[in-house]
BASEFI-235455 format. One record per residue (C-alpha): x, y, z; residue in one letter. Coordinates in steps of 0.02 Angstrom, whole numbers, plus 50000, padded with zeros to 5 digits. Example, Ala and Ser with C-alpha at 12.3 -4.5 7.8 and 13.67 -1.06 7.14 Angstrom:
BEGIN
      c1      c2      c3   rest
   50615   49775   50390      A
   50684   49947   50357      S
END
This chain:
BEGIN
      c1      c2      c3   rest
   50807   48631   49738      M
   50850   48507   49875      R
   50775   48464   50043      A
   50879   48493   50199      T
   50853   48439   50377      P
   50780   48556   50508      P
   50903   48670   50596      G
   51023   48700   50450      E
   51088   48877   50436      D
   50983   48994   50329      V
   51037   49148   50232      G
   51208   49155   50313      G
   51138   49214   50480      T
   51218   49078   50584      G
   51051   49007   50641      R
   50893   48934   50566      P
   50770   49063   50499      A
   50653   49126   50633      G
   50742   49039   50778      L
   50813   49139   50922      T
   50953   49023   50974      G
   50847   48948   51113      R
   50687   48848   51115      E
   50539   48964   51081      P
   50416   48990   51222      V
   50237   48943   51184      G
   50168   48872   51024      T
   50231   48960   50866      P
   50078   48912   50764      L
   49960   48976   50897      R
   50058   49139   50911      D
   50052   49163   50723      A
   49865   49128   50713      V
   49824   49247   50856      V
   49928   49391   50788      V
   49862   49371   50611      F
   49681   49358   50672      A
   49701   49518   50773      L
   49784   49609   50627      A
   49647   49554   50507      F
   49508   49601   50629      S
   49580   49774   50663      I
   49605   49806   50478      T
   49428   49749   50438      F
   49355   49859   50577      A
   49454   50012   50521      L
   49399   49984   50342      G
   49216   49983   50395      R
   49239   50137   50506      L
   49323   50230   50363      A
   49160   50230   50264      T
   49075   50339   50394      G
   49210   50420   50500      V
   49313   50548   50402      P
   49454   50550   50531      L
   49480   50363   50509      V
   49467   50376   50319      A
   49597   50514   50313      E
   49721   50413   50417      N
   49675   50235   50367      L
   49844   50186   50296      V
   49935   50252   50449      G
   49817   50168   50573      L
   49833   50000   50488      V
   50022   50022   50481      G
   50031   50058   50667      L
   49930   49901   50704      A
   50044   49797   50594      F
   50197   49862   50687      L
   50126   49854   50863      Y
   50051   49679   50861      L
   50205   49575   50812      P
   50328   49681   50912      L
   50216   49672   51066      R
   50198   49484   51044      A
   50387   49464   51036      L
   50410   49571   51191      A
   50280   49467   51284      W
   50374   49308   51238      R
   50539   49394   51281      R
   50604   49366   51106      E
   50712   49489   51011      S
   50650   49571   50848      P
   50829   49558   50785      V
   50814   49368   50787      D
   50661   49385   50675      Y
   50749   49489   50544      G
   50683   49658   50604      V
   50854   49736   50592      T
   50970   49829   50474      T
   51108   49704   50512      R
   51183   49649   50347      G
   51115   49806   50266      G
   51242   49810   50124      V
   51193   49635   50068      V
   51008   49678   50086      G
   51026   49835   49982      L
   51124   49743   49847      K
   50999   49601   49835      V
   50852   49723   49837      A
   50928   49830   49699      T
   50966   49683   49585      L
   50793   49609   49614      T
   50706   49773   49576      T
   50804   49798   49415      L
   50765   49620   49363      A
   50577   49650   49388      L
   50558   49803   49278      I
   50560   49725   49104      V
   50457   49566   49137      P
   50327   49661   49239      F
   50308   49798   49108      T
   50293   49670   48969      L
   50167   49565   49067      G
   50064   49719   49109      Y
   50059   49769   48926      H
   50009   49595   48868      L
   49863   49589   48989      F
   49801   49769   48989      H
   49861   49829   48821      G
   49833   49673   48714      V
   49706   49563   48806      F
   49598   49706   48875      L
   49628   49817   48723      G
   49688   49973   48814      R
   49825   50055   48708      P
   49954   50145   48814      P
   49999   50327   48801      S
   50181   50349   48850      F
   50169   50534   48889      A
   50258   50611   49038      A
   50100   50708   49078      D
   50017   50544   49127      R
   50132   50541   49279      L
   50069   50708   49343      R
   49941   50707   49482      R
   49854   50821   49603      F
   49889   50792   49787      S
   49829   50629   49864      E
   49678   50700   49959      P
   49595   50746   49793      L
   49602   50571   49718      E
   49447   50463   49701      G
   49261   50491   49683      R
   49164   50489   49848      P
   49016   50372   49871      V
   48844   50452   49840      N
   48922   50621   49804      A
   48764   50683   49718      E
   48661   50663   49876      Q
   48657   50768   50033      G
   48714   50946   50062      A
   48901   50931   50038      R
   49020   51013   49917      L
   49139   50886   49839      H
   49302   50912   49747      L
   49393   50762   49674      F
   49497   50696   49530      V
   49413   50569   49418      E
   49532   50499   49289      G
   49608   50650   49203      D
   49466   50766   49254      R
   49448   50879   49403      L
   49268   50870   49463      V
   49174   50987   49577      A
   49003   50928   49632      L
   48871   50999   49749      A
   48743   50884   49828      G
   48560   50909   49787      R
   48524   50985   49957      D
   48671   51104   49962      Y
   48599   51274   50011      P
   48738   51385   49949      G
   48835   51495   49931      P
   48908   51446   49762      P
   49092   51405   49745      V
   49210   51463   49608      E
   49346   51348   49542      L
   49495   51412   49446      E
   49608   51299   49344      L
   49726   51383   49222      D
   49616   51538   49231      S
   49461   51438   49179      A
   49327   51479   49309      P
   49187   51360   49356      C
   49039   51414   49461      R
   48957   51278   49564      L
   48775   51289   49619      E
   48669   51164   49717      A
   48649   50999   49626      G
   48761   51050   49481      E
   48920   50971   49417      R
   49070   51056   49343      C
   49217   50962   49266      A
   49374   51039   49195      T
   49510   50950   49096      I
   49670   50943   49197      V
   49798   51053   49109      Q
   49987   51033   49105      R
   50062   51108   49261      G
   49895   51179   49313      G
   49877   51265   49480      A
   49713   51239   49569      L
   49639   51376   49676      R
   49472   51355   49761      V
   49383   51497   49846      R
   49210   51534   49909      A
   49105   51662   49818      A
   49044   51738   49981      R
   49077   51645   50144      E
   49191   51495   50153      A
   49098   51327   50154      P
   49183   51163   50196      T
   49239   51063   50045      L
   49254   50874   50051      H
   49406   50818   49952      L
   49427   50650   49864      G
   49353   50480   49901      R
   49390   50494   50087      H
   49303   50664   50095      E
   49445   50753   50184      V
   49371   50913   50250      R
   49453   51078   50202      A
   49402   51261   50203      I
   49446   51373   50055      P
   49556   51449   49998      P
   49639   51286   49942      I
   49790   51274   49828      E
   49859   51118   49746      A
   49986   51091   49609      R
   49962   50969   49467      H
   50135   50898   49439      G
   50265   50769   49490      F
   50287   50818   49673      A
   50158   50689   49730      W
   50284   50551   49691      W
   50390   50598   49842      W
   50241   50580   49957      T
   50193   50416   49873      F
   50368   50343   49895      V
   50376   50392   50079      L
   50203   50319   50112      I
   50246   50157   50024      Q
   50408   50138   50121      L
   50355   50193   50294      G
   50169   50158   50306      L
   50143   50012   50187      V
   50298   49907   50151      A
   50384   49921   50322      L
   50232   49877   50430      P
   50175   49737   50314      E
   50348   49660   50308      E
   50370   49670   50496      V
   50206   49577   50519      L
   50217   49449   50378      Y
   50400   49416   50340      R
   50467   49475   50507      G
   50346   49384   50623      Y
   50228   49263   50537      L
   50350   49179   50418      Q
   50481   49137   50552      P
   50346   49080   50673      K
   50273   48964   50541      L
   50448   48904   50496      D
   50470   48854   50678      Q
   50312   48749   50668      R
   50341   48671   50496      F
   50520   48609   50493      A
   50537   48544   50313      Q
   50660   48648   50209      R
   50709   48662   50027      W
   50849   48758   49943      W
   50782   48880   49811      V
   50905   48994   49719      L
   51022   49008   49866      G
   50889   49024   50002      A
   50822   48893   50119      Q
   50632   48902   50124      V
   50494   48798   50198      G
   50304   48786   50207      P
   50304   48945   50309      G
   50344   49046   50152      L
   50190   48981   50059      F
   50073   48994   50209      I
   50130   49172   50244      T
   50103   49219   50061      A
   49926   49149   50073      A
   49892   49247   50232      L
   49962   49403   50148      F
   49837   49381   50007      A
   49690   49351   50124      V
   49741   49501   50229      G
   49726   49614   50078      H
   49541   49575   50067      M
   49503   49649   50240      A
   49476   49826   50174      I
   49436   49798   49991      E
   49365   49624   49959      P
   49383   49551   49784      G
   49461   49399   49702      P
   49590   49507   49612      Y
   49664   49553   49782      R
   49724   49374   49799      L
   49850   49405   49660      A
   49970   49478   49788      V
   50007   49297   49837      F
   50137   49290   49698      F
   50241   49444   49745      P
   50227   49385   49925      A
   50325   49230   49875      L
   50464   49342   49814      L
   50463   49446   49974      F
   50471   49287   50076      G
   50616   49220   49973      W
   50710   49384   49999      L
   50682   49368   50186      R
   50753   49193   50185      A
   50897   49239   50069      R
   50959   49390   50168      T
   50903   49348   50346      G
   50822   49520   50363      S
   50665   49613   50312      I
   50767   49755   50236      L
   50768   49684   50060      A
   50582   49637   50063      P
   50537   49812   50122      V
   50634   49895   49981      I
   50572   49778   49844      V
   50393   49787   49911      H
   50393   49977   49902      A
   50481   49975   49732      A
   50353   49853   49663      A
   50208   49965   49718      N
   50297   50113   49639      L
   50323   50016   49477      L
   50139   49965   49471      I
   50083   50144   49496      R
   50201   50212   49363      A
   50163   50082   49229      V
   49975   50086   49258      S
   49974   50275   49235      S
   50011   50252   49049      F
   49859   50140   49027      Y
   49734   50214   49150      Y
   49738   50404   49171      P
END
């Protein structure tokens, strides 16, 4: 690792990272602070609304993703700066894909080993490497709602490896019948019915008489029977698309596409690290990335994303584009979900 003077070419792009080829208008640090503050505030507000507004809860990931795309791109347009100059481009896509693929492959073994050492050895959770652990019901069914036992609602959700149907204490009826692998379950007011999820099970929910509204999963997505859902591997396709389009892409546009170059403009010191020229902007952006993850779900463990953010920032500096960070970001989330399934059903 060696220090280099400001203005040296970065990542083979022909210009310093984050610079447009002309002097930036305005104050880069101020622009970065304003955009991040707005993104954090919007995310925090949406997270609070999601607890009481089903429409927001059902579309929370998409709404946050739209905000993360709109804010930096609007800021660049206001400053008359090009997103291409900030790495929001597929230019150099072959190099980006190659670097992303090699990085992802290099992550698999050390991550899996580290996960096992912490969860399997330190926390004492022996893994079960069964393919059935990778089966899931559709996303709307996942997660236990808050205070499900109260009120007059009918809830249906997946809790671990169990499908749970629950009627609130004040639910007036009519009862609901659940069928899973031909095992019926009749649900009355204030009662709970749980059925072990079977291999390849098909879920059919119908009302015994008239059709009441069911509230599915932690976000209480409203649906009217009959409802059908498969328990299998198909959910992975939806998960991959969500991670690519609604999680990784918007977050990388905001953090590695906008904030990191802006901060690099403000803090000129550079160091060479494994073929990429990085500066304080990489570390500050990683810290902001970690803080931003606490807007919806506060907790010290959320700050751990600081470390993968360093990798995403390095990829941005190495390739001059957000393409590689987007791919590795989505792949890392996919790897976490897959490995954790063997330890936590």
